[in-house]
C-alpha positions as CSV (number, residue, x, y, z in Angstrom):
1,X,60.2,134.8,89.4
2,X,62.1,131.6,90.0
3,X,60.7,128.3,91.3
4,X,62.6,126.9,94.2
5,X,62.5,123.2,95.1
6,X,62.3,122.4,98.7
7,X,64.3,119.3,99.5
8,X,62.3,116.4,100.8
9,X,62.6,115.5,104.5
10,X,64.7,112.4,105.1
11,X,62.6,109.3,105.6
12,X,64.9,107.8,108.2
13,X,66.7,109.3,111.1
14,X,70.4,109.8,110.7
15,X,72.5,107.1,112.5
16,X,73.3,107.9,116.1
17,X,76.9,108.8,116.7
18,X,78.4,106.8,119.6
19,X,79.7,108.8,122.6
20,X,83.3,109.5,122.9
21,X,83.5,106.8,125.6
22,X,82.0,104.2,123.3
23,X,84.4,105.2,120.5
24,X,87.3,105.0,122.9
25,X,86.3,101.5,123.9
26,X,85.8,100.4,120.3
27,X,89.2,101.8,119.4
28,X,90.9,100.1,122.3
29,X,89.1,96.8,121.6
30,X,90.5,96.9,118.1
31,X,94.0,98.1,119.0
32,X,94.8,95.8,121.9
33,X,94.4,92.5,120.0
34,X,96.2,93.8,117.0
35,X,99.2,94.9,119.1
36,X,99.2,91.7,121.0
37,X,99.1,89.5,117.9
38,X,101.7,91.8,116.2
39,X,104.1,91.5,119.1
40,X,103.6,87.7,119.2
41,X,104.3,87.4,115.5
42,X,107.1,89.9,115.1
43,X,109.1,89.6,118.3
44,X,111.0,86.5,117.2
45,X,112.0,88.4,114.0
46,X,112.9,91.7,115.7
47,X,114.4,90.7,119.0
48,X,117.8,92.3,118.2
49,X,116.3,95.5,116.7
50,X,116.3,98.8,118.6
51,X,113.1,99.5,120.5
52,X,112.2,102.5,118.3
53,X,112.6,100.5,115.1
54,X,110.4,97.7,116.5
55,X,107.8,100.2,117.6
56,X,107.9,101.8,114.1
57,X,107.3,98.5,112.3
58,X,104.6,97.4,114.7
59,X,102.7,100.7,114.5
60,X,103.1,100.8,110.7
61,X,101.2,97.5,110.6
62,X,98.7,98.0,113.4
63,X,97.5,101.6,112.7
64,X,96.4,101.1,109.1
65,X,94.7,97.7,110.0
66,X,92.9,99.4,112.8
67,X,91.9,102.6,111.0
68,X,90.8,101.0,107.7
69,X,89.5,97.6,108.6
70,X,89.0,96.8,112.3
71,X,87.6,100.0,113.8
72,X,85.1,100.6,110.9
73,X,83.9,96.9,111.2
74,X,83.5,97.3,115.0
75,X,81.6,100.7,114.5
76,X,79.2,99.0,112.0
77,X,78.6,96.2,114.5
78,X,77.9,98.8,117.3
79,X,75.5,100.7,115.0
80,X,73.6,97.5,114.2
81,X,73.4,96.5,117.9
82,X,72.4,100.0,119.0
83,X,69.7,100.2,116.3
84,X,68.0,97.2,117.8
85,X,67.3,99.1,121.1
C-alpha cells in the first residue's frame, strides 16, 4: 500500500482575471500613447520613407514595449486596484 499526499489547499484566492473588456481597455491605454509618442519622435526621421516601412519600424518598437513592459505594468496596477475592493 502506498501513502498518498494530499496537496494543501491554497491559503489565498487566485488573482481575479480581468474581463475581456478591461483587458482591451488596458491594452488600448498602453498602445495609444506609445504610438502617439513613436509617431511624434520618428516622423521627422522617416518622412520620406514609404508608409509600409514607417509602419514596420513603428510597430517593431511599439509592440515589444507594450507586450513586455507597459501592458504587464498596467495589469499589475489594475490587479492592485481591484484587490482593494
